[in-house]
N, C-alpha and C positions, 0 to 999 in steps of 0.2 A: 504494500500500500504506500503510495506517495505521500510525503508530508508537505504541507503548504510552506512556502518560503516566508521568512520573517516580514518582509515588506508587505506581502499580501495579508498576513495576520494583523499587522499594525493598521493597515488601511481599513480592513473590515471592522476592527475594534473602534477606530475613529468614527466610521459611519454609524455603527451601532450606538455609540455614545451620543453622537449628534442627533440621532433620531429619537433617543429617549430623553434628552435634556430639554427642559423648558426654556423658552426665550428669556434672556436676561431681564428685559423690562418691556413688557407688552402692555400698552394702554388698555384699560378696561372701560368699555363703553357702558356697561350695565352695573356700575358700582352703586350700591345703595348708601344712603347717608350713614347708616350704622357701620358699614364696612370702613369708611374713611375715619371714623372716630376710634374704632377698635383696632385697626392695624395700620400704623403709620409706616411710610416707606423707609426702608433701611438703606442708608447711603453712608459711605465712609465719613467719619466724623469731621475731617478737615476739608472735605471736598463736596460741598453742597451742589446738587444738580449737575454732577460731573458727567460728561459724555463718555460712554464706554467705547473702546476700540475692540474689534474682533481679532485684529492681527497687529503684530509689531515687526519691524524689520530686524533681522538678526544682527545686521551691521550696526544698528542704532543702540543695541544693548551693551552697556559698559560692564555691569555686574548684576548679581541677584542676591537677595537675602531672604532666607526662609524665616517667617515669624512663628508659624505653628503648622499643624498637620493640614490646614486649609488655606494658608495665606503665604503668597510669595510676592515680594516687592522687586520689580525690575527697575534698576537704576539705569537711566538712559544717558547717552553721551551728551545730550543737550541740557542735562541737569534735572529733567523731570523724573518723577518716580511714578511708575504705573503699577498699581496694586492689582494682583490677580487673586481673587477669592475662588477657590476650587468649588465646584458644585457639591462635592462630597469630600469628607475628610480622607486624607491619604495616609494610611498607616505608616508610622515611623518617619515621615517626612520632617516633622518638627524636631525629632531627636537626632536624626542623621544630618540634617541641614545640608543635604546634597541630593541633586537629581540630575538626570540626563534626559535628552530628547533626541529624536531623529526625525528629520524632515527633508524632503527633496526640494522644497521651496526655499526662497531667501527670506522667509518670514515665519514667525511662530504664531499660531492662531488658536482661538478658543476651542477649535475642534481637534487640536493636537493632544497627544498623550505624553505624559512625562513618566519616568521610571525613577523610583527612589534608589539611591546608591548606598548600600551598607558598606562602611569603610573599615570595619575591624577584620583582621586576618586576611587582608587582600580585598579589593572591591568586589562586591556581588550586587546584582540587580535585585531589587525588591518589588514592592507593589507598583502597579501601573494605574495612573490616575489621569482623568481628563482635566484640562484647564478651563477656566472661566473667562469672562471678558476682562480686558485691561482697562482699569479705571484710573484716571489721574488722581494722585494722592499727595497731600501735603501733611507731613507729620506735625503733630502739636508741638509747640515750643517746649523744650525741657525746662523744668523749674530748678534753677541752681541757686 
């Protein structure tokens, strides 16, 4: 029996994830007044009404920092920070603070999959997790 190649498996996983994921922000035409009062919109604290990007250029990424199992900050060459909140927690991402990705394009998109890199006793690949939208983020000033 022939085994599928890795590129085919990653592509199928990306399509499956995209098909299951809900849109990042879909306007609701039928919202009732009680819905608006009971469920306020969740937006990163320092970025009110920030417009989300689905993709970022790989060449524009300077570095990344992992905040926890669900949050990655992409530090861009132009000084911006784009926060990516994963649709689902990614096991061990916050602990390992390392991930990898593979793409044939020159950009990283919300439909792409990252892999956690376990760094003890030689690098090993861990959980595969889908990315979310890239939202401009400004950290709150530190109190010193």
